[in-house]
C-alpha positions in Angstrom: 295.4 20.4 33.3 297.5 22.4 30.7 296.5 25.6 29.0 295.9 23.7 25.5 293.7 20.9 27.6 291.9 23.7 29.1 291.4 25.5 25.7 290.1 22.5 24.4 287.7 21.8 27.2 286.1 25.1 26.5 283.0 25.0 24.1 284.0 26.7 21.2 281.2 29.3 19.3 281.1 30.9 16.1 279.4 34.1 16.0 278.3 34.8 12.9 276.7 38.6 12.7 277.5 41.8 10.4 277.2 44.1 13.3 280.6 44.8 14.5 279.5 46.1 17.7 277.2 43.1 18.4 280.2 40.7 17.5 282.7 42.4 19.5 280.3 42.7 22.9 279.1 39.2 22.4 282.7 38.1 22.1 283.5 39.5 25.3 280.6 38.3 26.9 280.7 34.7 25.9 284.5 34.7 26.4 284.0 35.7 30.1 281.4 33.0 30.6 284.0 30.4 29.5 283.4 29.9 25.8 286.1 30.0 23.2 284.8 32.5 20.9 285.5 32.9 16.8 283.9 36.0 15.1 282.9 36.0 11.4 281.0 39.2 9.8 279.7 37.9 6.7 278.7 34.4 4.8 282.2 34.5 3.4 284.2 34.6 6.5 281.8 32.2 8.0 282.6 29.6 5.3 286.4 30.3 6.1 286.2 29.9 9.7 284.1 26.4 9.1 286.8 25.2 6.7 289.6 26.0 9.2 288.0 24.9 12.5 286.1 22.8 14.5 283.1 24.6 16.4 280.8 23.4 19.1 278.0 25.6 18.2 276.9 28.6 15.7 275.3 31.8 16.4 274.3 33.1 13.0 272.7 36.4 12.2 269.7 35.3 9.7 270.4 38.7 7.5 274.2 38.9 6.2 275.6 41.3 3.7 276.4 38.6 1.3 273.6 35.8 1.9 271.2 34.6 4.0 271.7 32.9 7.5 268.9 30.6 6.6 270.7 29.6 3.4 273.8 29.1 5.7 271.9 26.9 7.7 270.3 24.7 5.3 273.8 24.4 3.9 275.3 23.4 7.2 272.6 20.7 8.1 273.7 18.9 4.5 277.4 19.4 5.4 277.8 19.3 9.3 274.5 18.0 10.6 276.1 17.8 14.2 276.8 21.3 15.0 274.2 23.3 16.6 272.9 26.4 15.3 271.1 29.3 17.2 269.5 31.7 14.8 270.0 35.6 15.6 267.8 38.0 14.1 265.8 41.3 14.4 263.1 39.8 12.0 259.7 39.7 14.1 257.5 37.6 11.9 256.7 34.0 13.4 257.2 32.8 9.6 260.9 33.6 9.9 261.4 31.5 13.4 259.2 28.9 11.6 261.4 28.5 8.6 264.7 28.6 10.5 263.6 26.0 12.7 262.2 23.9 9.9 265.7 24.3 8.1 267.5 22.7 11.0 268.2 25.5 13.5 268.2 24.4 17.1 267.0 27.6 18.8 266.2 31.1 17.6 266.6 34.7 19.5 265.4 38.0 18.2 267.2 41.1 18.5 267.6 43.1 20.8 268.4 40.2 23.1 269.9 39.8 26.6 273.5 38.2 26.6 272.8 36.3 29.6 269.9 34.5 27.8 271.8 33.6 24.9 274.6 32.2 27.3 271.9 30.1 28.8 270.6 29.1 25.6 273.9 28.0 24.2 274.3 26.0 27.2 271.1 24.5 27.1 271.6 23.3 23.2 275.1 22.1 24.1 273.5 20.0 26.9 271.1 18.2 24.6 273.8 17.9 22.0 276.3 16.5 24.4 274.9 16.5 28.0 278.3 15.2 29.7 280.6 17.4 27.8 278.8 20.8 28.7 278.1 21.2 32.1 276.9 24.6 33.2 279.0 26.8 35.6 277.0 29.3 37.5 277.4 32.9 36.1 276.8 36.1 38.1 277.5 38.9 35.8 275.1 41.9 35.0 272.1 41.5 32.8 272.3 43.7 29.7 270.2 44.1 26.5 272.3 44.3 23.2 270.6 46.5 20.7 271.5 46.5 16.7 273.5 49.9 16.3 273.4 50.7 20.2 276.3 52.3 21.6 276.2 50.6 25.0 274.5 47.9 26.2 271.2 48.9 28.5 271.2 47.2 31.7 267.9 45.5 32.6 268.2 46.4 36.2 266.3 49.9 36.8 
C-alpha cells in the first residue's frame, strides 16, 4: 500500500477546541492511535476546515470563543448529516448533554477526560457509522487525563 493510500485509510478527525494545550495533546495522542488529525481553535477555523476537507468524525468543544459548539452541531446536521460528532465540554449539567444529543451529536464526553476513553468512543462511533471501514486496532498506551489548563496530563495509575 502506498503512502497516500495509507493516509486515506486512516480515519480523519477534526478536533475543535479553543484550548491550545488540549488540541496539541489530543492531536498527538490520536495521531499515535492511527488517526489523521486536523485542528481548529474556533468556529471560524472549523468552518474553513470543513469547507476545505473531508472528515470522518468531529470532536467538538461546546464552548468556543466565537460561537457555540451546539450551534455548530445543529448546522452540521443540516449540511453534513453523515459526519459523526462527539461533543467535548466542561459543562456538568445534564441538560447540556441532553440538548447536545437532541441536536444530533452522536456522543458526549466531559472534561477532564481520558484520551484513551475518547479514542475508544471515536472508534465506537466510527464502527456504528461504517462498521467495515473502521476496525479497532488494539492500543497499549498509558492512561492519562487531560484537564483544561493543566500543564501535564495526570496519570491514571497511582
